N, C-alpha and C positions, 0 to 999 in steps of 0.2 A: 504494500500500500504506500503510495507516494502522497505526501501532504504538500499543499501549495502554501508557500510563504513568500514574503516580500523579498526582493532582490537584496542580498547582503551588502552590495556595493553602496547603497544609499538607504540605510535604515532610517525610519522616521522617528528619531529621538525627540523631535520638536512636539509631537503629539504626546500629551501627558494624560494617561488613562486613569480611570477609576477601576480598580480590580477588587471584586467582592468575594470573600470566602465565607465560611461558617463562623469563624471567630473574629477575623480582622477584615478591615477595608484598607486597601492601599489607594492613596490619592496623591495628587501633586503636593509636594511640601511647600510651605510658605514661610515668610518671615514671622508670621503670627504663631507658628509652631515652636519657635525657638524656646520660649519659656518652658514648655512641657519637656523639651529635649535637654535642657540645661543639666538636670541630674545625671544624664548619660555622659555629658562632657566633663562633669566635675567629679565623677565617681572614680576613685583610685583603681578599683578592680576592673572597671570597664576600660580604663586607659591601659592597664596591664594586658588584658585579653586581646586588645586591638593593637598593642604595641605603639600607642600614641604618646610620645614623650611630652608633647606640648599641650595636652588637653587641659591641664590644670591652669594654664595661662590664657585660655580662650576667653575673650570678652564678649558679653552678650550683645552689645551694640554692633560689633564687627560681625558676629554670626548672623544677626538679623539682616545686615546688608548683603552678606553672601547668600543666605537662603532666599532673599528677595529676588535674586537673579536666576533661580533654578528653572523657572517656567520658560525662559527664553533660551536655554541651552539646547543646541541641536546636536551635541555630540555625546550626551549622557542623559540618563533618566534617574531622577531623584524623587522617591515617593515616601510619604509619611505612612507609618504603620499605625492604624487607628483601631482600638478595641471597640468592636461593634456594640457590645452590651452597655458600654459607658460613654462612648464617643471620645474617649481620652486618647491622645497621641502617645504611643508607647515606644516609638523608635522610628528608624528609617531603613529603607532598602534601596540599593543603588546598582544600576548597571552603568559602567563607565569604562574608560580606557579602550574605546573602540579602535580596532586595528583593521582598516579596510583591506589591506593587502592579504591578511590572513583570515578575514571574516570571523573575528573573535572579539570578545570583550571580557571585562572583569566584573565580578559580582561581590558585593559586600553588604552586610546587614549588621545593625547594632540596636539593641533594645535598652530601654530605661531600666536601671536596677529595680528589682522587685517584680518584674513582669516575666521573668524566665520560668520555664518548666511547665507551661500550660498549653503548649502546642502552637502558640502564636508565631514563634520564629519559624517553625517548620512550615506552617501554612503560608506565611508571608514569602518565604523562600520559594515555595512551589508556585505561588501566584506570579511573582515577578519573573522568575526564570521561564515559566511557561509562556508568559506574554512575550518575553524576549525571543524565544524560538519560534513561536507561532505567528508573531506579527512583525518582528524586526529582522529575522532571518539570519542570525549568525550560525556558523558551523560549530563554534566552540565557546563555552562560557567557563571561565576559570576563577579560582580564588586561592588564597593562602590562609592557612590556619596554624597557629602556634601550638607547639607540643603541650603547653600547659592549659590548653582549652579543649579537652576531649568532649565536653558537652556540645560545643559548636560542631565539632567534627562528626558526631553522631547525627546531628540534624542534617548536615550536608549529605551524609551517606544515605539517610532515609529518603532523600529527594532524588538520589541517583548520582551524586558526584563520586568520582573514582579517584583514589590517590594515585598520583603519577610519580612522585619522587619527593625528596627531602632537600630543602635548602639548609645546609648545616650552618649553625651559629648565625642565623639570619637576623636575630634580634639581640641586642645587649641591654638587659633590663636589671637594674639595681645590682650590678656586679656579676650577673650570671648571663651566659650566652645560651640562647634558646633556638632550637631548630624550628623550621616551619615546613609543614607539608603542603605541597602543591596538589590541588585537586581540580578536576574538570568534569564537565558533562558535554557530550557531543549531540548534535541534532538528531542523528539516527537513533541514539539511545533514548533521547527524550520522547520521540515519536513512537517508540516501542512501549515505553512504560508510563509516560505522562507524569513523571515525578513520583511514581510508586513502584520501584523496581521489584520489591518483594511480592507484590500482588501480580505483577506481569508474568513472572515465571521465566523459564529459559526461552530464547528465541526459537521459532520453528525452523526445522531443517528442510 
């Protein structure tokens, strides 16, 4: 079965969709979301898990300016993760670093502390990665995850990301050097299991 997708040479990152799941809604992020996201930027553990050395120095006014430009970016997709039951912004999910020659992009997600462990991250990942493959047309979506973040790695594996290798000592954090796993999911894999590899079973011969 062949699925029709947009040409990967000109993905429409300028269109900012609303993507609705059972738990979360992904919608275009705005400057007004910064207040809800500030605990994510100021949390020491969130900084550690994402390897963000400068998060503690981020200024809310500067962040509002940066997030206020996200709607007009035509080379990336920044979406707020909204908890449907409360309407609260609990994080962000991003497709960025588009590489036209290789038809690939990067994925990242981060949630506000205290919102982990309820399936929101898994559903948000499935929603934005699915939108990427089915509407934007990349061949490959990749990410990096640090060795001290096994919870995130399990989420990515549940959605179908496959470990490709290890970047040794990729992060220097508080006197310790930490490896990062490189993971990816390819378009043929997505269209086989739609982000649920365990339910799809082995490919037919």
